[in-house]
C-alpha positions, 0 to 999 in steps of 0.5 A: 523535443516538443514544446508541449509537456505530457503531464504525468497521471495523478497517483489518485487516477492510477490507483483507483480511477474513478471509483470512491475509495482513498490511499495512504503511502508511507514512504522510507520506512527502514524495514526490508521490503521482504518482511514487509510484505509478509505482514502486507500478504496477511491482510490483503482483501480484509475488511478494514476493521478485521484488518487492523485487529489482526496487525494490532497484535501480529508479533511481527516488527513490520505489523506496526507502519502497516497498522498506522497506514490502514488506519490512515488510509481509513481516516483519508477515506472517511474525510475525503469521500465521507465513507464508512469504516465499516463499509471498507476493505483493503482493495490493494496493498503493495511494498516498493523497495525503496532507497538502500543505504551501504554500510562498511563492516570491517573484516580481517586483513584489512578487508571490508564487507558491505551492509545493506539497510534496506527501505520500503515504501508501502501503499495502501488502498481502501475502497468501499465493498458495494462500490468494487462489486459494482464495477467488477458486474459492469465490466462483466456485462459488457463483456457479455454484451461484446 
Protein backbone atom coordinates (compact mmCIF):
# COMPACT_ATOMS: atom_id res chain seq x y z
CA UNK A 1 0.00 0.00 0.00
CA UNK A 2 1.19 3.44 -0.74
CA UNK A 3 1.64 5.95 2.03
CA UNK A 4 0.32 8.90 0.08
CA UNK A 5 -3.39 9.53 0.19
CA UNK A 6 -5.15 10.16 -3.09
CA UNK A 7 -7.39 13.16 -2.60
CA UNK A 8 -10.86 12.95 -4.06
CA UNK A 9 -11.68 15.72 -6.50
CA UNK A 10 -14.01 18.30 -5.02
CA UNK A 11 -17.66 18.10 -5.94
CA UNK A 12 -17.50 21.59 -7.45
CA UNK A 13 -14.64 20.56 -9.72
CA UNK A 14 -16.56 17.48 -10.83
CA UNK A 15 -19.77 19.41 -11.57
CA UNK A 16 -18.54 22.77 -12.87
CA UNK A 17 -14.79 22.61 -13.43
CA UNK A 18 -13.45 26.15 -13.69
CA UNK A 19 -16.69 27.62 -15.08
CA UNK A 20 -18.70 30.12 -13.01
CA UNK A 21 -21.89 28.87 -11.48
CA UNK A 22 -23.14 27.05 -8.45
CA UNK A 23 -24.94 23.91 -7.36
CA UNK A 24 -27.22 22.52 -4.66
CA UNK A 25 -27.79 18.95 -3.51
CA UNK A 26 -30.75 17.54 -1.61
CA UNK A 27 -30.07 14.14 -0.12
CA UNK A 28 -32.49 11.55 1.26
CA UNK A 29 -35.61 13.12 -0.26
CA UNK A 30 -38.39 10.66 0.58
CA UNK A 31 -39.69 10.23 -2.96
CA UNK A 32 -39.07 7.61 -5.59
CA UNK A 33 -36.35 8.61 -8.07
CA UNK A 34 -38.59 7.77 -11.03
CA UNK A 35 -41.25 10.19 -9.81
CA UNK A 36 -38.69 12.95 -9.26
CA UNK A 37 -37.11 12.38 -12.68
CA UNK A 38 -40.47 13.15 -14.33
CA UNK A 39 -40.34 16.65 -12.85
CA UNK A 40 -36.61 17.16 -13.36
CA UNK A 41 -36.79 16.32 -17.06
CA UNK A 42 -39.26 19.18 -17.58
CA UNK A 43 -36.97 21.91 -16.21
CA UNK A 44 -33.59 20.71 -17.52
CA UNK A 45 -32.01 23.45 -19.67
CA UNK A 46 -34.56 26.13 -18.75
CA UNK A 47 -33.79 29.60 -17.44
CA UNK A 48 -33.98 29.68 -13.65
CA UNK A 49 -36.91 32.10 -13.44
CA UNK A 50 -38.93 30.11 -15.98
CA UNK A 51 -38.15 26.86 -14.19
CA UNK A 52 -39.29 28.30 -10.85
CA UNK A 53 -42.57 29.43 -12.42
CA UNK A 54 -43.18 26.00 -13.94
CA UNK A 55 -42.33 24.18 -10.70
CA UNK A 56 -44.50 26.46 -8.60
CA UNK A 57 -47.66 25.35 -10.40
CA UNK A 58 -46.74 21.79 -11.38
CA UNK A 59 -49.23 19.27 -9.94
CA UNK A 60 -46.63 16.63 -9.06
CA UNK A 61 -45.60 16.30 -5.42
CA UNK A 62 -41.93 16.13 -6.43
CA UNK A 63 -42.06 19.68 -7.78
CA UNK A 64 -41.82 21.15 -4.26
CA UNK A 65 -38.36 19.78 -3.33
CA UNK A 66 -37.07 20.48 -6.86
CA UNK A 67 -38.38 24.07 -6.60
CA UNK A 68 -36.57 24.54 -3.29
CA UNK A 69 -33.39 23.09 -4.74
CA UNK A 70 -33.40 25.33 -7.83
CA UNK A 71 -34.02 28.35 -5.58
CA UNK A 72 -31.16 27.27 -3.31
CA UNK A 73 -28.73 26.81 -6.21
CA UNK A 74 -29.71 30.25 -7.52
CA UNK A 75 -29.14 31.83 -4.10
CA UNK A 76 -25.76 30.08 -3.86
CA UNK A 77 -24.74 31.52 -7.24
CA UNK A 78 -25.87 35.00 -6.26
CA UNK A 79 -24.07 34.97 -2.90
CA UNK A 80 -20.84 33.16 -3.75
CA UNK A 81 -20.13 34.17 -7.37
CA UNK A 82 -22.10 37.46 -7.53
CA UNK A 83 -24.13 36.22 -10.50
CA UNK A 84 -27.52 37.59 -11.48
CA UNK A 85 -30.51 35.24 -11.33
CA UNK A 86 -31.76 36.54 -14.70
CA UNK A 87 -28.61 35.27 -16.44
CA UNK A 88 -28.68 31.75 -14.95
CA UNK A 89 -29.99 28.57 -16.49
CA UNK A 90 -30.14 24.97 -15.26
CA UNK A 91 -27.20 23.33 -16.99
CA UNK A 92 -27.34 19.98 -15.18
CA UNK A 93 -29.93 18.33 -13.03
CA UNK A 94 -29.99 14.67 -12.13
CA UNK A 95 -31.56 12.30 -9.63
CA UNK A 96 -29.71 9.41 -8.02
CA UNK A 97 -31.20 6.62 -5.98
CA UNK A 98 -30.82 7.07 -2.23
CA UNK A 99 -31.35 4.75 0.68
CA UNK A 100 -34.25 2.28 0.48
CA UNK A 101 -36.13 1.54 3.68
CA UNK A 102 -37.59 -1.94 3.75
CA UNK A 103 -40.86 -2.54 5.55
CA UNK A 104 -42.96 -5.66 5.97
CA UNK A 105 -46.65 -6.05 5.12
CA UNK A 106 -48.38 -9.08 6.68
CA UNK A 107 -50.09 -11.33 4.14
CA UNK A 108 -52.26 -14.41 4.22
CA UNK A 109 -51.16 -17.73 5.81
CA UNK A 110 -48.44 -16.15 7.91
CA UNK A 111 -46.40 -14.88 5.00
CA UNK A 112 -45.20 -11.33 4.43
CA UNK A 113 -44.44 -9.09 1.50
CA UNK A 114 -41.80 -6.42 1.43
CA UNK A 115 -42.58 -2.72 0.97
CA UNK A 116 -39.76 -0.64 -0.48
CA UNK A 117 -39.76 3.00 0.63
CA UNK A 118 -37.35 4.64 -1.76
CA UNK A 119 -35.51 7.94 -1.45
CA UNK A 120 -33.61 10.19 -3.85
CA UNK A 121 -30.55 12.40 -4.05
CA UNK A 122 -31.25 15.41 -6.29
CA UNK A 123 -28.48 17.62 -7.73
CA UNK A 124 -29.04 20.93 -9.55
CA UNK A 125 -26.26 22.93 -11.27
CA UNK A 126 -26.89 26.48 -12.49
CA UNK A 127 -24.57 28.48 -14.75
CA UNK A 128 -24.70 31.82 -16.54
CA UNK A 129 -25.70 31.31 -20.15
CA UNK A 130 -22.84 33.40 -21.57
CA UNK A 131 -20.15 31.30 -19.85
CA UNK A 132 -21.56 28.06 -21.24
CA UNK A 133 -21.78 29.49 -24.75
CA UNK A 134 -18.21 30.80 -24.55
CA UNK A 135 -16.93 27.40 -23.39
CA UNK A 136 -18.67 25.66 -26.30
CA UNK A 137 -17.22 28.15 -28.81
CA UNK A 138 -13.69 27.74 -27.46
CA UNK A 139 -14.06 23.94 -27.61
CA UNK A 140 -15.25 24.11 -31.24
CA UNK A 141 -12.35 26.41 -32.18
CA UNK A 142 -9.85 24.03 -30.57
CA UNK A 143 -11.32 21.12 -32.56
CA UNK A 144 -11.08 23.06 -35.83
CA UNK A 145 -7.43 23.94 -35.22
CA UNK A 146 -6.48 20.36 -34.36
